[in-house]
Residue frames as qw, qx, qy, qz and C-alpha x, y, z in Angstrom:
[[0.593, 0.272, 0.752, -0.094, 19.17, -123.86, -153.50],
 [0.080, -0.161, 0.576, 0.798, 19.26, -123.84, -157.32],
 [0.515, 0.159, -0.066, -0.840, 16.22, -123.21, -159.52],
 [0.594, 0.086, -0.725, -0.337, 15.86, -126.78, -160.74],
 [0.275, -0.117, -0.861, 0.412, 15.83, -128.12, -157.14],
 [0.221, 0.148, 0.339, -0.902, 13.32, -125.46, -156.23],
 [0.568, 0.115, -0.394, -0.713, 10.98, -126.59, -158.98],
 [0.553, -0.025, -0.828, -0.091, 11.05, -130.12, -157.68],
 [0.033, 0.012, 0.691, -0.722, 9.78, -129.05, -154.30],
 [0.229, -0.453, -0.762, -0.403, 6.21, -130.19, -153.86],
 [0.423, -0.826, -0.267, -0.259, 5.49, -128.42, -150.53],
 [0.415, 0.291, -0.448, 0.736, 7.34, -126.39, -147.89],
 [0.427, -0.690, -0.081, -0.579, 6.54, -125.30, -144.31],
 [0.108, -0.483, 0.698, -0.517, 6.99, -125.65, -140.67],
 [0.822, -0.291, -0.451, -0.191, 6.36, -128.87, -138.74],
 [0.405, -0.676, 0.524, -0.324, 7.31, -129.79, -135.18],
 [0.791, 0.237, -0.563, -0.032, 9.52, -132.90, -135.00],
 [0.807, -0.562, 0.159, -0.084, 10.33, -135.29, -132.18],
 [0.061, 0.751, -0.657, 0.003, 13.99, -135.80, -131.67],
 [0.842, 0.127, -0.518, -0.077, 15.47, -139.40, -132.16],
 [0.546, 0.160, -0.627, 0.532, 18.00, -139.36, -129.30],
 [0.009, -0.176, -0.527, 0.831, 16.61, -136.72, -127.07],
 [0.024, 0.515, 0.817, 0.260, 12.88, -137.00, -127.25],
 [0.046, 0.547, 0.251, -0.797, 12.12, -133.23, -127.26],
 [0.458, 0.708, 0.519, 0.139, 10.03, -131.41, -129.87],
 [0.225, -0.455, 0.203, 0.838, 11.61, -128.82, -132.12],
 [0.554, 0.742, 0.221, -0.307, 10.14, -126.76, -135.00],
 [0.467, -0.242, 0.605, 0.598, 11.82, -127.44, -138.27],
 [0.475, 0.554, -0.161, -0.665, 11.38, -126.25, -141.82],
 [0.666, 0.065, 0.738, 0.088, 10.30, -129.16, -144.03],
 [0.353, 0.533, -0.379, -0.669, 10.64, -129.54, -147.76],
 [0.783, 0.156, 0.592, -0.105, 8.82, -132.27, -149.61],
 [0.193, 0.498, -0.609, -0.587, 10.42, -133.35, -152.88],
 [0.772, 0.159, -0.399, -0.469, 9.47, -136.20, -155.21],
 [0.834, 0.016, -0.547, 0.076, 11.31, -138.83, -153.19],
 [0.482, -0.047, -0.556, 0.676, 12.52, -137.28, -149.93],
 [0.323, -0.893, -0.259, -0.177, 11.31, -135.19, -147.01],
 [0.521, 0.250, -0.311, 0.754, 14.08, -132.71, -145.97],
 [0.389, -0.867, -0.311, -0.017, 14.14, -130.77, -142.79],
 [0.435, 0.481, -0.198, 0.735, 16.20, -127.72, -141.79],
 [0.416, -0.582, -0.460, 0.527, 16.89, -125.81, -138.65],
 [0.144, 0.880, 0.165, 0.422, 16.12, -122.14, -138.57],
 [0.630, -0.336, -0.220, 0.664, 18.96, -120.06, -137.04],
 [0.169, -0.358, -0.017, 0.918, 18.61, -116.36, -136.41],
 [0.444, 0.608, 0.221, -0.620, 15.50, -116.27, -138.55],
 [0.482, 0.568, -0.515, -0.424, 17.16, -117.87, -141.61],
 [0.995, 0.041, 0.029, -0.092, 17.08, -121.50, -142.78],
 [0.228, -0.704, 0.660, 0.130, 20.43, -123.06, -142.07],
 [0.843, 0.352, -0.294, -0.281, 21.06, -125.46, -144.97],
 [0.308, 0.441, -0.811, 0.232, 23.99, -127.23, -143.09],
 [0.284, -0.088, 0.784, -0.545, 21.57, -128.38, -140.33],
 [0.698, 0.157, -0.189, -0.673, 19.32, -130.82, -142.10],
 [0.494, -0.086, 0.855, -0.135, 17.99, -134.34, -142.09],
 [0.453, 0.209, -0.563, -0.659, 16.48, -136.49, -144.83],
 [0.624, 0.054, 0.687, -0.368, 13.59, -138.97, -144.76],
 [0.089, 0.156, -0.803, -0.568, 13.36, -141.33, -147.68],
 [0.619, 0.137, 0.151, -0.759, 9.90, -141.77, -148.96],
 [0.523, 0.221, -0.737, -0.367, 10.23, -144.97, -150.87],
 [0.603, -0.245, -0.758, -0.036, 7.86, -147.55, -149.27],
 [0.000, -0.173, 0.467, -0.867, 7.28, -145.15, -146.41],
 [0.299, -0.517, -0.795, -0.104, 4.24, -145.97, -144.23],
 [0.081, -0.360, 0.118, -0.922, 2.05, -143.19, -142.83],
 [0.284, -0.472, -0.808, 0.208, 0.01, -143.33, -139.67],
 [0.075, -0.104, 0.058, -0.990, -2.47, -140.46, -139.28],
 [0.167, -0.852, 0.301, -0.394, -3.67, -139.53, -136.77],
 [0.645, 0.107, -0.656, 0.377, -1.03, -140.81, -134.37],
 [0.454, -0.710, -0.071, -0.533, -2.44, -140.41, -130.78],
 [0.821, -0.245, -0.422, 0.297, 0.11, -141.86, -128.45],
 [0.366, 0.135, -0.255, 0.885, 1.49, -138.48, -127.32],
 [0.167, -0.697, -0.613, 0.331, -0.55, -136.77, -124.60],
 [0.004, 0.843, 0.137, -0.520, -1.75, -133.20, -125.58],
 [0.006, -0.450, 0.595, 0.667, -0.34, -133.62, -129.13],
 [0.666, 0.360, 0.603, -0.251, -3.39, -134.66, -131.17],
 [0.562, 0.778, -0.075, -0.269, -2.09, -133.34, -134.52],
 [0.282, -0.569, 0.732, 0.248, 0.90, -135.78, -134.83],
 [0.924, 0.312, -0.042, -0.219, 1.38, -138.14, -137.70],
 [0.636, -0.489, 0.571, 0.173, 4.01, -140.87, -138.04],
 [0.699, 0.582, -0.370, -0.188, 6.27, -141.81, -140.93],
 [0.749, -0.377, 0.537, 0.094, 8.00, -145.12, -140.88],
 [0.321, 0.665, -0.550, -0.391, 10.69, -145.58, -143.53],
 [0.869, 0.236, -0.402, -0.166, 11.55, -148.78, -145.38],
 [0.512, 0.269, -0.701, 0.417, 14.35, -149.40, -142.90],
 [0.539, -0.582, -0.605, 0.065, 11.80, -149.04, -139.95],
 [0.263, -0.029, -0.292, 0.919, 13.05, -145.66, -138.77],
 [0.094, -0.757, -0.646, 0.002, 10.17, -143.73, -137.17],
 [0.163, 0.126, -0.015, 0.978, 9.63, -139.96, -137.51],
 [0.105, -0.700, -0.663, 0.245, 6.89, -138.15, -135.44],
 [0.163, 0.190, 0.213, 0.945, 5.76, -134.89, -137.01],
 [0.001, 0.641, 0.641, -0.423, 3.18, -132.41, -135.63],
 [0.151, 0.488, 0.399, 0.762, 1.24, -129.81, -137.79],
 [0.032, -0.034, 0.299, -0.953, -0.37, -126.59, -136.56],
 [0.603, 0.150, 0.158, -0.768, -3.97, -127.60, -137.43],
 [0.724, 0.202, 0.647, -0.126, -6.09, -130.55, -138.69],
 [0.634, 0.755, 0.057, -0.158, -6.21, -129.03, -142.13],
 [0.149, 0.805, -0.569, -0.081, -2.49, -128.63, -142.31],
 [0.488, -0.307, 0.815, -0.052, -1.84, -132.16, -141.00],
 [0.750, 0.367, 0.539, -0.108, -4.21, -133.63, -143.47],
 [0.522, 0.825, -0.162, -0.142, -2.69, -131.60, -146.42],
 [0.062, -0.689, 0.721, 0.040, 0.83, -132.75, -145.48],
 [0.598, -0.087, 0.792, -0.088, -0.31, -136.37, -145.20],
 [0.735, 0.581, 0.307, -0.165, -2.17, -136.27, -148.48],
 [0.420, 0.835, -0.343, -0.093, 0.87, -134.75, -150.33],
 [0.252, -0.526, 0.812, 0.000, 3.41, -137.16, -148.68],
 [0.697, 0.158, 0.684, -0.150, 1.12, -140.17, -149.45],
 [0.672, 0.715, 0.058, -0.186, 0.84, -139.06, -153.01],
 [0.193, 0.789, -0.580, -0.055, 4.62, -138.86, -153.34],
 [0.463, -0.292, 0.829, -0.111, 4.99, -142.30, -151.69],
 [0.761, 0.385, 0.469, -0.230, 2.43, -143.78, -154.12],
 [0.555, 0.785, -0.224, -0.158, 4.34, -142.54, -157.15],
 [0.016, 0.639, -0.767, 0.050, 7.47, -144.19, -155.85],
 [0.676, -0.151, 0.658, -0.293, 5.74, -147.48, -155.06],
 [0.060, -0.120, 0.899, 0.417, 6.00, -150.50, -157.36],
 [0.512, -0.097, -0.366, -0.771, 2.83, -151.30, -159.22],
 [0.625, -0.223, -0.741, -0.104, 2.18, -154.43, -157.24],
 [0.248, -0.161, -0.636, 0.713, 2.23, -152.55, -153.93],
 [0.161, -0.705, -0.534, -0.439, -1.21, -151.29, -152.97],
 [0.096, 0.291, -0.369, 0.877, -1.26, -148.16, -150.92],
 [0.631, -0.468, -0.280, -0.552, -4.77, -149.15, -149.71],
 [0.779, -0.280, -0.508, 0.237, -2.92, -151.13, -147.03],
 [0.272, 0.183, -0.355, 0.875, -1.59, -147.85, -145.48],
 [0.104, -0.568, -0.638, 0.510, -3.55, -146.40, -142.64],
 [0.099, 0.639, 0.392, 0.655, -5.94, -143.72, -143.89],
 [0.029, -0.166, 0.339, -0.925, -6.77, -140.57, -142.10],
 [0.424, -0.484, -0.725, -0.245, -9.61, -141.50, -139.90],
 [0.370, -0.465, -0.592, 0.544, -11.45, -140.38, -136.78],
 [0.044, -0.824, -0.384, 0.413, -12.18, -136.88, -135.69],
 [0.237, -0.419, 0.356, 0.801, -9.87, -135.28, -138.15],
 [0.034, 0.181, 0.716, 0.673, -12.38, -136.07, -140.94],
 [0.043, -0.685, -0.700, 0.198, -15.49, -134.85, -138.96],
 [0.147, 0.644, 0.242, 0.711, -17.04, -131.54, -139.83],
 [0.491, -0.690, -0.380, 0.370, -16.12, -129.76, -136.60],
 [0.458, 0.201, 0.055, 0.864, -14.45, -126.79, -138.32],
 [0.174, -0.642, -0.241, -0.707, -17.33, -124.42, -137.40],
 [0.695, -0.649, -0.310, -0.005, -17.15, -125.29, -133.66],
 [0.118, 0.730, -0.445, 0.506, -15.03, -123.18, -131.47],
 [0.763, -0.239, -0.566, 0.203, -13.74, -125.74, -128.91],
 [0.310, 0.100, -0.424, 0.845, -12.10, -122.97, -126.92],
 [0.397, -0.301, -0.036, -0.866, -15.60, -121.26, -126.59],
 [0.799, -0.270, -0.452, -0.290, -17.23, -124.56, -125.69],
 [0.653, -0.089, -0.549, 0.513, -14.53, -125.18, -122.91],
 [0.044, 0.204, -0.259, 0.943, -14.80, -121.64, -121.70],
 [0.612, -0.337, -0.149, -0.700, -18.64, -122.13, -121.24],
 [0.813, -0.208, -0.544, 0.034, -18.02, -125.54, -119.54],
 [0.511, 0.033, -0.482, 0.711, -15.63, -123.80, -117.15],
 [0.163, -0.497, -0.035, -0.851, -18.02, -120.95, -116.28],
 [0.009, 0.076, -0.754, 0.652, -19.00, -120.68, -112.62],
 [0.505, 0.165, 0.262, -0.806, -22.67, -119.94, -113.24],
 [0.789, 0.347, -0.012, -0.507, -23.54, -122.13, -116.18],
 [0.324, 0.527, -0.780, -0.091, -20.71, -124.53, -116.52],
 [0.776, -0.055, -0.622, -0.091, -20.43, -128.16, -115.76],
 [0.621, -0.699, 0.175, -0.308, -20.67, -129.07, -112.08],
 [0.412, 0.454, -0.739, 0.279, -17.49, -130.35, -110.41],
 [0.806, -0.467, 0.094, -0.351, -17.78, -133.00, -107.67],
 [0.128, -0.531, 0.835, -0.069, -15.73, -135.67, -105.96],
 [0.914, 0.087, -0.243, -0.313, -15.99, -139.35, -106.98],
 [0.460, -0.515, 0.719, -0.079, -14.55, -142.37, -105.16],
 [0.802, 0.393, -0.379, -0.242, -13.26, -145.13, -107.34],
 [0.805, -0.019, -0.528, 0.271, -12.14, -148.29, -105.55],
 [0.566, -0.556, -0.340, 0.506, -9.91, -146.73, -102.74],
 [0.339, 0.009, 0.133, 0.931, -9.12, -143.48, -104.67],
 [0.087, 0.807, 0.462, -0.357, -11.01, -140.26, -104.35],
 [0.389, 0.282, 0.335, 0.811, -10.92, -137.95, -107.35],
 [0.029, -0.682, -0.381, 0.623, -11.73, -134.27, -106.68],
 [0.200, 0.666, -0.158, -0.700, -12.96, -131.55, -109.03],
 [0.079, -0.089, 0.865, 0.488, -14.03, -134.00, -111.75],
 [0.683, 0.257, 0.151, -0.667, -17.19, -135.10, -113.63],
 [0.669, 0.065, 0.739, 0.047, -18.34, -138.21, -115.43],
 [0.170, -0.046, 0.670, 0.721, -18.34, -138.78, -119.16],
 [0.002, 0.582, 0.777, 0.241, -22.12, -138.95, -119.22],
 [0.166, -0.778, -0.327, 0.509, -22.31, -135.63, -117.40],
 [0.134, -0.380, 0.359, 0.842, -20.28, -133.95, -120.11],
 [0.001, -0.246, -0.779, -0.577, -22.60, -135.29, -122.81],
 [0.112, -0.735, -0.648, 0.166, -25.66, -134.22, -120.63],
 [0.199, -0.677, -0.096, 0.702, -24.22, -130.75, -120.28],
 [0.102, -0.200, 0.530, 0.818, -23.51, -130.35, -123.99],
 [0.057, -0.466, -0.812, -0.346, -27.14, -131.42, -124.79],
 [0.205, -0.745, -0.523, 0.359, -28.56, -129.21, -122.12],
 [0.146, -0.618, 0.107, 0.765, -26.56, -126.21, -123.45],
 [0.655, 0.682, 0.243, -0.214, -27.87, -127.01, -126.93],
 [0.014, 0.706, -0.610, -0.359, -24.39, -127.53, -128.25],
 [0.065, 0.108, -0.957, -0.260, -25.38, -131.08, -129.31],
 [0.637, -0.055, -0.174, -0.748, -28.80, -132.36, -130.35],
 [0.944, -0.089, -0.273, -0.163, -28.22, -136.08, -129.76],
 [0.718, -0.605, 0.329, 0.104, -25.97, -138.09, -127.53],
 [0.846, 0.209, 0.261, 0.415, -24.01, -139.21, -130.57],
 [0.284, 0.823, 0.018, 0.491, -23.33, -135.51, -131.43],
 [0.461, -0.844, 0.196, -0.189, -22.47, -134.86, -127.80],
 [0.886, -0.276, 0.276, 0.250, -20.03, -137.77, -127.74],
 [0.695, 0.491, 0.151, 0.503, -18.37, -136.61, -130.93],
 [0.000, -0.888, 0.101, -0.448, -17.92, -133.02, -129.47],
 [0.658, -0.705, 0.258, -0.065, -16.67, -134.30, -126.19],
 [0.906, 0.015, 0.232, 0.353, -14.16, -136.54, -128.01],
 [0.498, 0.681, 0.025, 0.537, -12.86, -133.60, -129.94],
 [0.304, -0.876, 0.175, -0.330, -12.47, -131.60, -126.62],
 [0.859, -0.405, 0.285, 0.132, -10.53, -134.58, -125.14],
 [0.826, 0.335, 0.168, 0.421, -8.43, -134.92, -128.29],
 [0.256, 0.823, -0.046, 0.505, -7.48, -131.22, -128.23],
 [0.533, 0.108, -0.538, 0.644, -6.13, -131.63, -124.74],
 [0.265, -0.525, 0.092, -0.803, -8.66, -129.55, -122.68],
 [0.825, -0.409, 0.120, -0.370, -9.81, -132.49, -120.62],
 [0.213, 0.438, -0.866, 0.115, -7.83, -135.28, -119.05],
 [0.779, -0.269, -0.528, -0.205, -8.97, -138.79, -117.91],
 [0.195, -0.601, 0.530, -0.566, -8.90, -139.21, -114.18],
 [0.797, -0.215, 0.432, -0.363, -10.31, -142.64, -113.48],
 [0.523, -0.227, 0.799, 0.190, -9.30, -146.17, -114.31],
 [0.610, 0.499, 0.614, 0.040, -11.89, -146.63, -117.10],
 [0.330, 0.930, 0.070, -0.145, -11.19, -143.29, -118.77],
 [0.187, -0.754, 0.574, 0.259, -7.46, -143.66, -118.65],
 [0.539, -0.053, 0.816, 0.200, -7.57, -147.14, -120.09],
 [0.568, 0.684, 0.455, -0.048, -9.89, -146.00, -122.83],
 [0.219, 0.932, -0.217, -0.189, -7.64, -143.20, -123.95],
 [0.320, -0.557, 0.734, 0.221, -4.61, -145.55, -123.85],
 [0.406, -0.052, 0.900, 0.146, -6.07, -148.56, -125.66],
 [0.493, 0.601, 0.597, -0.198, -9.04, -147.52, -127.80],
 [0.405, 0.406, 0.444, 0.689, -9.34, -146.00, -131.24],
 [0.090, 0.099, -0.054, 0.990, -9.85, -142.26, -131.65],
 [0.452, -0.356, -0.374, -0.727, -13.69, -142.47, -131.93],
 [0.744, -0.413, -0.510, -0.130, -13.89, -144.56, -128.79],
 [0.446, 0.169, -0.513, 0.714, -11.57, -142.83, -126.39],
 [0.256, -0.192, 0.314, -0.894, -14.16, -140.63, -124.70],
 [0.193, -0.274, -0.942, 0.019, -16.77, -142.68, -122.77],
 [0.427, -0.365, -0.104, -0.821, -20.34, -141.59, -122.36],
 [0.699, -0.250, -0.665, 0.080, -20.55, -143.44, -119.08],
 [0.459, -0.819, 0.013, -0.344, -21.36, -142.54, -115.45],
 [0.856, -0.454, 0.087, 0.232, -18.31, -144.54, -114.24],
 [0.678, 0.303, 0.063, 0.667, -15.69, -142.81, -116.51],
 [0.314, -0.841, -0.204, 0.391, -14.19, -139.74, -114.81],
 [0.529, 0.495, 0.131, 0.677, -12.69, -136.63, -116.42],
 [0.309, -0.782, -0.233, 0.489, -11.38, -133.27, -115.32],
 [0.308, 0.949, -0.070, 0.023, -10.05, -130.02, -116.65],
 [0.771, 0.255, -0.244, 0.529, -6.36, -130.03, -117.47],
 [0.537, -0.530, -0.295, 0.586, -4.14, -128.38, -114.90],
 [0.282, 0.111, 0.180, 0.936, -3.45, -125.38, -117.18],
 [0.285, -0.595, -0.451, -0.601, -7.13, -124.42, -117.01],
 [0.623, -0.643, -0.436, 0.093, -7.43, -125.00, -113.27],
 [0.580, -0.252, -0.155, 0.759, -4.28, -122.87, -112.57],
 [0.115, 0.413, 0.216, 0.877, -5.81, -119.82, -114.14],
 [0.285, -0.258, 0.285, -0.878, -8.11, -119.43, -111.24],
 [0.270, 0.108, 0.869, -0.401, -10.68, -121.22, -109.11],
 [0.122, -0.364, -0.763, -0.521, -13.70, -122.50, -111.01],
 [0.288, -0.663, -0.667, 0.180, -15.84, -121.62, -108.00],
 [0.254, -0.550, -0.107, 0.789, -14.39, -118.08, -107.92],
 [0.464, 0.793, 0.152, -0.366, -15.60, -117.47, -111.47],
 [0.812, 0.460, 0.170, 0.318, -14.12, -117.64, -114.93],
 [0.463, -0.561, 0.108, 0.678, -10.61, -115.92, -115.08],
 [0.288, 0.795, -0.147, -0.513, -9.67, -113.26, -117.58],
 [0.083, -0.413, 0.816, 0.396, -7.39, -115.72, -119.37],
 [0.378, 0.297, 0.877, 0.004, -10.30, -118.05, -119.97],
 [0.385, 0.783, 0.342, -0.350, -12.25, -115.25, -121.57],
 [0.061, 0.707, -0.491, -0.505, -9.26, -114.36, -123.80],
 [0.088, -0.214, 0.929, 0.287, -9.24, -117.94, -125.06],
 [0.453, 0.373, 0.724, -0.364, -13.01, -118.15, -125.50],
 [0.432, 0.610, -0.149, -0.648, -13.20, -116.58, -128.99],
 [0.895, 0.374, 0.229, -0.082, -13.56, -118.49, -132.23],
 [0.554, -0.350, 0.496, 0.570, -10.25, -119.53, -133.83],
 [0.527, 0.779, 0.042, -0.338, -9.98, -117.56, -137.07],
 [0.621, 0.673, -0.388, 0.106, -6.42, -118.28, -138.15],
 [0.686, -0.624, 0.362, 0.091, -3.41, -120.33, -136.85],
 [0.812, 0.522, -0.160, 0.205, 0.02, -121.18, -138.08],
 [0.762, -0.373, -0.007, 0.530, 3.68, -121.27, -137.40],
 [0.292, 0.900, -0.052, 0.321, 5.56, -117.92, -137.62],
 [0.656, 0.059, -0.346, 0.668, 8.86, -116.67, -136.37],
 [0.288, -0.928, -0.176, -0.154, 8.81, -114.16, -133.50],
 [0.439, 0.480, -0.415, 0.636, 11.63, -112.01, -132.25],
 [0.555, -0.485, -0.560, 0.378, 12.16, -112.11, -128.49],
 [0.100, -0.962, -0.145, -0.208, 11.64, -108.86, -126.51],
 [0.480, -0.826, 0.264, 0.135, 14.83, -109.16, -124.42],
 [0.640, -0.293, 0.562, 0.434, 17.42, -111.42, -126.22],
 [0.382, 0.661, -0.244, -0.598, 16.16, -110.40, -129.64],
 [0.154, -0.201, 0.920, 0.300, 16.51, -113.95, -130.94],
 [0.591, 0.124, -0.342, -0.720, 14.07, -115.53, -133.33],
 [0.275, -0.038, 0.938, -0.206, 11.94, -118.48, -132.35],
 [0.321, -0.210, -0.716, -0.583, 9.23, -120.42, -134.17],
 [0.259, 0.117, 0.637, -0.717, 5.92, -120.01, -132.43],
 [0.006, 0.456, 0.844, 0.282, 2.40, -121.33, -133.11],
 [0.160, 0.057, 0.111, -0.979, 0.18, -118.19, -133.55],
 [0.001, 0.487, 0.872, 0.046, -3.53, -118.45, -132.88],
 [0.118, -0.086, -0.024, -0.989, -5.85, -115.52, -133.76],
 [0.030, -0.484, -0.864, 0.136, -9.25, -115.50, -132.19],
 [0.137, -0.366, -0.229, -0.891, -12.29, -113.24, -132.57],
 [0.580, -0.526, -0.214, -0.584, -15.00, -112.05, -130.22],
 [0.072, -0.942, 0.142, 0.295, -12.89, -111.08, -128.27],
 [0.699, 0.661, -0.217, 0.166, -10.06, -110.46, -130.72],
 [0.510, -0.745, 0.420, 0.095, -6.76, -111.78, -129.38],
 [0.723, 0.513, -0.457, 0.066, -3.51, -113.06, -130.91],
 [0.733, -0.564, 0.377, -0.055, -1.76, -115.68, -128.70],
 [0.600, 0.549, -0.582, -0.010, 1.44, -117.54, -129.37],
 [0.913, -0.353, 0.160, -0.124, 2.55, -120.83, -128.11],
 [0.082, -0.633, 0.759, 0.129, 5.89, -122.66, -127.71],
 [0.863, 0.194, -0.295, -0.361, 5.60, -125.71, -129.93],
 [0.384, 0.371, -0.802, 0.269, 8.28, -127.53, -127.93],
 [0.244, -0.068, 0.731, -0.634, 5.96, -127.81, -125.00],
 [0.232, -0.244, -0.886, -0.318, 2.99, -130.15, -124.89],
 [0.013, 0.466, 0.663, -0.586, 0.60, -127.95, -122.89],
 [0.191, 0.711, 0.559, 0.382, -2.19, -125.65, -124.06],
 [0.253, -0.848, -0.205, 0.417, -1.04, -122.53, -122.15],
 [0.523, 0.796, 0.041, 0.302, 0.04, -119.67, -124.38],
 [0.655, -0.070, -0.170, 0.733, 3.55, -118.25, -124.01],
 [0.073, -0.329, -0.108, 0.935, 2.11, -114.77, -124.56],
 [0.154, 0.573, 0.710, 0.380, -0.50, -112.83, -126.35],
 [0.038, -0.232, -0.155, 0.959, -2.25, -109.51, -126.60],
 [0.382, 0.654, 0.563, -0.331, -5.57, -107.98, -127.39],
 [0.421, 0.304, 0.504, 0.690, -6.07, -106.92, -131.00],
 [0.022, 0.902, 0.431, 0.018, -8.20, -103.96, -130.05],
 [0.043, -0.981, 0.100, 0.160, -6.42, -100.75, -131.22],
 [0.728, -0.267, 0.442, 0.451, -3.49, -102.65, -132.68],
 [0.385, 0.805, -0.257, -0.370, -1.56, -101.29, -135.56],
 [0.804, -0.067, 0.530, 0.262, -0.04, -103.76, -138.07],
 [0.427, 0.830, -0.195, -0.301, 2.05, -103.11, -140.99],
 [0.927, 0.222, 0.036, 0.300, 4.52, -104.92, -143.45],
 [0.382, -0.769, 0.325, 0.395, 8.22, -104.11, -143.08],
 [0.549, 0.740, -0.348, -0.174, 10.49, -103.65, -146.15],
 [0.961, -0.160, 0.152, 0.168, 12.70, -106.56, -146.91],
 [0.572, 0.655, -0.169, 0.464, 15.49, -104.35, -148.18],
 [0.121, 0.498, -0.522, 0.682, 18.05, -104.18, -145.44],
 [0.391, -0.347, -0.788, 0.324, 17.23, -104.79, -141.72],
 [0.218, -0.776, -0.274, -0.524, 14.48, -102.47, -140.40],
 [0.056, -0.504, 0.494, -0.706, 14.95, -100.57, -137.24],
 [0.676, -0.293, 0.384, -0.557, 14.24, -102.70, -134.13],
 [0.980, 0.135, -0.044, -0.139, 15.01, -105.99, -135.91],
 [0.314, -0.698, 0.638, 0.080, 18.10, -107.94, -135.02],
 [0.640, -0.113, 0.748, 0.137, 19.97, -110.73, -136.88],
 [0.129, 0.202, -0.697, -0.676, 19.92, -112.03, -140.33],
 [0.573, 0.312, 0.556, -0.515, 16.26, -112.50, -141.36],
 [0.437, 0.238, 0.787, 0.364, 14.70, -114.28, -144.31],
 [0.133, -0.070, -0.297, -0.943, 12.26, -111.42, -144.98],
 [0.424, -0.457, -0.683, -0.382, 8.46, -111.28, -145.10],
 [0.240, -0.148, -0.600, 0.749, 8.41, -109.23, -141.82],
 [0.252, -0.705, -0.378, -0.545, 5.45, -107.59, -140.21],
 [0.158, 0.123, -0.530, 0.824, 5.26, -105.40, -137.15],
 [0.394, -0.682, -0.561, -0.256, 2.37, -105.20, -134.61],
 [0.093, 0.266, -0.389, 0.877, 2.04, -102.27, -132.16],
 [0.270, -0.526, -0.804, 0.067, -0.44, -102.95, -129.43],
 [0.180, -0.865, -0.265, -0.387, -2.61, -100.34, -127.67],
 [0.642, -0.742, 0.028, 0.192, -0.15, -100.40, -124.80],
 [0.229, 0.885, -0.399, -0.064, 2.70, -99.53, -127.19],
 [0.671, -0.336, 0.639, 0.169, 4.33, -103.01, -127.13],
 [0.490, 0.619, -0.435, -0.433, 6.12, -103.81, -130.41],
 [0.797, -0.083, 0.598, 0.020, 6.16, -107.26, -131.88],
 [0.298, 0.606, -0.561, -0.478, 8.26, -108.25, -134.81],
 [0.800, 0.088, 0.566, -0.178, 7.03, -111.32, -136.66],
 [0.087, 0.479, -0.688, -0.539, 8.39, -113.14, -139.70],
 [0.838, 0.236, 0.282, -0.404, 6.22, -115.22, -142.03],
 [0.666, -0.129, 0.654, 0.336, 7.47, -118.06, -144.18],
 [0.366, 0.360, 0.580, 0.632, 6.22, -116.48, -147.43],
 [0.027, -0.006, -0.048, -0.998, 5.03, -113.14, -148.70],
 [0.476, -0.361, -0.546, -0.588, 1.48, -114.48, -149.19],
 [0.565, -0.449, -0.654, 0.224, 1.35, -115.66, -145.60],
 [0.257, -0.160, -0.242, 0.922, 2.55, -112.30, -144.41],
 [0.230, -0.146, -0.285, -0.919, -0.20, -110.60, -146.35],
 [0.551, -0.378, -0.698, -0.256, -2.77, -113.09, -145.01],
 [0.489, -0.419, -0.567, 0.514, -1.82, -112.51, -141.41],
 [0.110, -0.058, -0.066, 0.990, -1.79, -108.73, -141.87],
 [0.381, -0.277, -0.492, -0.732, -5.30, -108.86, -143.37],
 [0.595, -0.437, -0.674, -0.018, -6.62, -111.16, -140.56],
 [0.397, -0.280, -0.446, 0.752, -5.08, -108.96, -137.79],
 [0.068, -0.001, -0.071, -0.995, -6.49, -105.80, -139.26],
 [0.453, -0.355, -0.625, -0.527, -10.00, -107.41, -139.66],
 [0.662, -0.525, -0.534, 0.022, -10.03, -107.99, -135.88],
 [0.439, -0.097, -0.321, 0.833, -8.22, -105.02, -134.43]]
């Protein structure tokens, strides 16, 4: 990439893209220019410029949030002038909203003067609510607790019996009883965020229909006839009645930092894009496979006693395989497991090192 082209780039970073022919999800490196959104495949830890696609931004329509994919609440949709649809997922609400804002600004500059961008859907719903200080993982962990969590029961709806579930009104009742919400409106907002993030699933006719057909703010029903349950990934970690599992406690901390990074595999030594999530109290670093639509981490480790350091970009450090872009860091856990991680930029590398050190 020449210097002039680099200067025309408005934003760069990882997003997860849904394939056109095969509807799988793959992490790609996106580059926003004044009139296009380019995307590249990462091969061996380096951007492969020959594997790229182009999304033309002239008269492009943006839908954010786009909520038709289960367990993928951070997707936004781009529809080009020729009606081609592109579904992109960010690593956080903040990242999603930043991408949408920058893309929308580029589209507006390309639009004729008589085209009003006010007709484009704006970012609405929970993405604009001030829930940043709420640790949804911690709330869900408390809901799941055998002693003080929400009570599970069986409910018969028409001819179907749903086991290990609870009503929408019971969720709001529990949030208020636990002093996580002061009013039913606050409880409904928090419950809606928990549903949006994929921790709960609708189990009855009313709740399923609400999630399918209603707007974001109206998907969760504060109603005694709407049934919900924990997603399978939570239930598979251990019986609720047997007590909260260790995995739940790992995921109970407040999310401090999250983002897409490249991780070298332990066995095959290949590089894969992973969504990293750093939590505090307890301090854990988990990583997720962005191609999968569940909330179970692919791996992770406690930050207690970890050693983290930057690796020199000159040459290939010992233990690192393949052609890498640079911006490497290494984490050694208390059990002597070695993790090699590659950040998209030097600044992100330093930010991650600082965050890991602060919680190790």
